[in-house]
N, C-alpha and C positions, 0 to 999 in steps of 0.2 A: 601276611602268612595265611589267614583263614581263606582268603580268596584263592590262593594257589592250591590249597587243599581241595576246595570245591572244583577247581579246574581239573585237578588230577582225578578226582572221583568221577567227574563228568566224562572224562576220556575213558576211564575204566568201564563205566556203564556202556559206552559206545562199543568198546572192544568186546565186552561180554554179550551185548545184543547181536553184534555181527557174528560172533562165534555160534550163538544159539540159532540164529537165522540160518546160518550155513548148515548146521546139523539138521534142522527141520527140512530144508530144501533137499538135502541129500537123502533123507529118509523117504520123502515123497517121490523123488526120482527113482530110488531103488525099488519102491513098491510098484511103480508104473511099468518100468522096463528093466528087469533084472539083467537081461542079456546085454543091453547097452551099457549099463553101469559097470558090469564086469569088464567090458572092453576098455572103458575110460575111468580107471580108479582115481579119485581125488583130483580132478582137474579144476573146474571152475569153483567148486565149493570151497576148496582150501586156499585159493589164491587171494580172494578178497580179504579175509581176516588177516592173512599174513602181511599184506601190504599195509593194512590199517595199523597193525601192531608195530611194524617197522617204522612207520611215520610217527606213531605215538612215541616210541622210544627215542627216535631221532630228535624230536622236539623237546621231550622231557629231559633227556640226558645230554643234549647238545653234542650229538655224535659227529665224528669226522666222516667223510665219504667212505674211507676204508672200514671204519666201524659199522657204518650202515650196511655195507655189503656183507660183512660177517653176520650181523644181526639178522639180515634177510635170509641168509643161509640157515642159521639156527632156527629161525621162525618157521621156515618151510619144513624142515625135518620134524620139529616139534609138532606142528600142525598135522602133518601126515600121520605120525605115530599116535598122538593124542586123539585125533579124530577117529581112528580105527577103534581104539579102546572105548571111547565115548559111545560109538555105535554099538559095540558089543554090550556095554552096560545097559543101553536103552532096550536092546533085544531081551536081555535077561530080566529087566524090570517088567516088561510086558509079559514075558513067560511066567514070572512070579505072580503078577496080578491075575493072569488067566487061570493059573493053578488055584489061587486063593478063591476065585469065583466059582470053582466047581463045587457041586454038592458034597463031594467027599474028597477034599484036598489031600494030596499025598504028602505027609510030613517029611518023608525022606527026600522027595523031589525038591521040596521047599528048602530043606537043609542044603542040598547040593547047589541050588541056585544061589542061596545067600553066601555060601562059601566062594562060589565063582565070582559073585559081585565083590566080595571082600578082596579077592586076589586081583581083580581088575582095578579096584580103587588103589591098592598098593602099587600096581604097575603104573598107573597114571601119576601117582605122587612121585615115583622114582623117575619117570620121564620128565616131570616138572623140575625136579631137583637137578637133573643133568642139564636141562635147558638153562636154568638159572646160572649154574656154575660156568657153562660155556660163555654166557653173556658177561658174567662177572669178570672172567679172565681177560676180556677184551677192553674192559673199562679201566679208567684211571681211578684213583682213590676217591675223589669227589663224586664221580659218576657211580662208583660202587655203592656209596652211601645212598644216593638218590634211587638207584636200582633196588636196593634193599627196601626202601620206603614204599616204592611202587609195588613190589611183589607182596609185601606185607598187606597192603591195602587190597590188592587183588585176591589174595588167598583168604583173607578174612571175610570179604564179601562172598566168595565162592562157598565158604563153609556154612554160611547162614542157612538155616532150615526155615522156610517160610510156611507156616501153617495157616489154613484159612481162618479168618476172624469169625469166631462164633458169637452167638448171642451170650451176653454175660448177665449174671444175676443182678448186677447193679445197673443194668441198662433198663430204662423205663419201658422200652419196647419188648423186653424179654417176656415170653409167654410160656 
């Protein structure tokens, strides 16, 4: 049992890394050539994570070919919508940090940005819920239980806030 838990976590890490890599690549592409990005929205950047997720769920849930097709469809739609929201969140975070860096940061602008970030987080969670429910409806009872475990692990990892490790007072190197 512990070995399968590590295997699941390993696959989740791979999926999250692929999604993050996709986001970074799309940001770099959009900064270099905004006109080309506007012509081809979410092509290459969204396909790789979608296929990795489908393969992951196929293996973990032992999906039938019909289920795989449905999951692939759900994944594509989820990735397109979630990717847009994620990009909007990144833009707002940069805007917030830029405003915070100004000598006289505008509290009203910062309030607006934080409200927008909150609304986008809510939207992203609703998209995730709809995605999960679509997949759940395609699964049999045992697959639904496994899907629940997988999503729980993914969402728990996603919600972790990682702060830099600072020097601690009990650290002999602390100065």
